[in-house]
C-alpha positions in Angstrom: 128.5 200.3 94.5 132.2 199.7 93.2 133.4 198.1 91.2 135.5 196.1 93.3 132.4 196.0 95.5 130.3 194.7 92.5 133.2 192.0 91.2 133.2 191.0 95.1 129.4 189.7 94.6 130.1 188.0 91.7 132.8 186.3 92.6 130.7 185.1 95.9 127.9 184.3 93.4 130.0 182.1 91.5 131.6 180.8 93.7 127.7 180.1 95.1 126.6 178.7 91.5 129.8 175.7 91.1 128.9 174.7 94.8 125.5 174.8 94.3 126.1 172.9 90.6 128.2 170.9 92.8 125.7 170.1 95.6 123.5 169.2 92.8 125.5 166.9 90.9 126.1 165.0 93.9 123.3 164.6 94.8 122.0 164.0 91.6 124.7 160.6 91.7 123.6 159.7 95.1 119.5 159.9 94.3 121.0 157.4 90.8 123.3 155.3 93.5 120.2 154.7 95.8 117.8 153.8 93.0 120.6 151.3 91.1 121.0 149.2 95.0 117.3 149.7 95.6 116.2 148.5 92.4 119.1 145.3 92.1 117.5 144.3 96.1 114.1 144.1 93.9 115.9 142.5 91.8 116.8 140.4 94.1 113.3 139.5 96.1 112.1 139.2 93.2 114.7 137.1 91.3 113.5 135.2 95.6 110.4 135.3 95.3 110.5 133.8 92.1 112.1 130.4 93.1 110.6 130.5 95.5 107.2 129.8 94.2 109.3 128.0 91.2 109.9 125.8 94.3 106.4 125.5 95.8 105.1 124.6 92.7 107.7 121.7 91.6 106.7 119.8 94.8 102.6 120.9 93.7 103.8 119.1 90.3 105.5 116.1 91.9 103.2 115.6 94.7 100.4 116.0 92.2 102.6 113.2 89.7 102.5 111.2 93.4 98.9 111.0 94.1 98.4 110.6 90.2 100.8 107.4 89.6 98.9 106.2 93.0 96.0 105.7 92.0 96.7 105.2 88.8 98.3 101.7 90.6 95.3 101.8 92.7 92.9 101.8 89.4 95.4 99.0 88.3 95.5 96.9 91.0 91.7 97.0 91.5 90.9 95.7 88.2 93.6 92.7 88.0 92.0 92.2 91.5 89.1 92.0 89.8 89.9 90.1 86.7 91.5 87.3 89.1 87.8 87.2 91.3 85.7 87.1 88.1 88.1 83.6 86.3 88.2 82.1 89.9 84.7 82.1 90.5 84.1 80.8 86.9 86.3 78.2 87.6 84.0 77.2 91.0 81.2 77.5 88.8 83.1 75.2 85.8 83.7 73.1 88.8 80.0 72.0 89.6 79.8 71.1 86.2 82.5 68.7 86.0 80.9 65.7 87.9 78.9 65.7 84.4 81.5 65.4 82.2 82.7 61.8 81.3 85.3 62.3 82.2 84.2 63.0 85.3 84.9 58.3 86.5 88.7 59.0 84.8 89.0 62.2 87.6 87.9 60.4 90.8 89.1 57.3 90.1 92.4 59.0 90.0 91.9 61.2 93.5 90.8 58.3 94.6 94.2 56.3 94.6 96.2 59.3 95.3 93.7 59.8 98.4 94.8 55.6 99.4 98.3 56.0 98.5 99.0 59.5 100.7 97.6 56.9 103.5 99.5 53.9 103.0 102.7 55.5 104.5 100.5 56.0 107.6 98.5 52.8 108.7 99.4 50.5 110.2 99.7 46.4 110.4 95.9 45.3 109.1 94.1 48.8 108.8 91.6 49.4 106.5 91.1 52.7 105.1 87.8 54.7 104.0 87.2 56.8 102.3 84.2 59.0 102.4 82.2 60.3 99.3 79.1 62.3 98.0 76.3 60.3 97.2 76.1 61.1 93.9 79.2 58.9 93.1 78.2 56.1 94.5 77.2 54.7 91.8 80.9 54.9 90.0 82.2 55.4 93.6 81.6 51.1 94.1 83.4 49.9 90.5 85.9 52.2 91.3 86.5 50.3 94.8 86.0 46.7 92.9 88.9 48.1 90.7 91.7 49.0 93.9 91.2 45.6 95.0 93.0 47.2 98.5 90.5 46.9 101.8 88.6 49.6 101.5 85.4 50.3 103.4 83.3 53.3 101.1 81.0 56.2 103.5 78.2 58.5 100.8 78.3 61.0 104.2 80.3 63.7 102.5 78.0 66.6 100.1 81.8 67.6 97.5 80.6 68.7 94.1 83.9 66.0 93.3 86.4 64.0 94.3 86.9 62.2 97.7 88.3 62.3 102.0 90.3 59.1 102.6 91.1 58.1 106.7 92.2 55.5 108.6 89.9 53.8 110.0 91.1 55.2 113.4 90.3 58.8 112.5 93.6 59.8 113.0 95.4 60.1 109.5 93.3 61.9 107.4 93.7 62.9 103.1 91.0 65.8 102.1 91.1 64.6 98.5 87.7 66.5 96.8 87.5 69.4 93.5 87.1 72.1 96.9 90.0 71.1 99.1 92.2 70.5 96.5 91.8 74.2 94.7 92.0 76.0 98.8 95.2 74.1 98.7 96.5 75.8 96.0 94.4 78.9 96.0 97.5 81.6 96.6 99.5 79.8 93.6 96.7 80.2 91.3 96.3 83.6 92.9 99.6 84.5 91.8 100.1 83.0 88.3 97.1 84.8 87.6 98.5 87.8 88.7 101.9 88.1 86.8 99.2 86.8 84.0 96.9 89.8 83.8 100.1 91.9 84.9 101.7 91.5 81.8 97.8 91.7 79.8 97.2 94.9 81.6 100.4 96.8 81.0 100.6 95.8 77.3 97.1 97.2 76.9 
């Protein structure tokens, strides 16, 4: 092989090696770019998944908290309602014993006067008032009617824990003034006041 031929072959070989080196470098650069792009996309995907997961977690937490609040409110309302019912029950039990109290005579007299006064404006001239009592109040009712000095007809034909029912002689106008009727008439207001009272008590505990 001549020197010239060898020089040409060496030149071609060097040029080939240089091209191979350039190709390798370009390939490495492309691989690095692809890797970087893939890693960036992977990070974006990962962040998206984490964000979606966090959003789902927040929604779940909010739902759980809302359910817990609702349950707490229901328990709170249930406890308050039980307290109200207990007080009302005790009140009704207490009401059944008032007749034994020495103040009952004054209470019955007040209820009779209230009933008669409530009817006065509705009575026709010369009409009498009929007052219905429980037969257990017969003795004290007679004394109360004597003190009234009014045209009153007593009847002992109702059953109640105390009080009376007054009506006009023709039965067109009447006034319920028994313990039970007054209690029922005031029941809604009593419940409201008890609800406010126990709400403050439970909130403070």
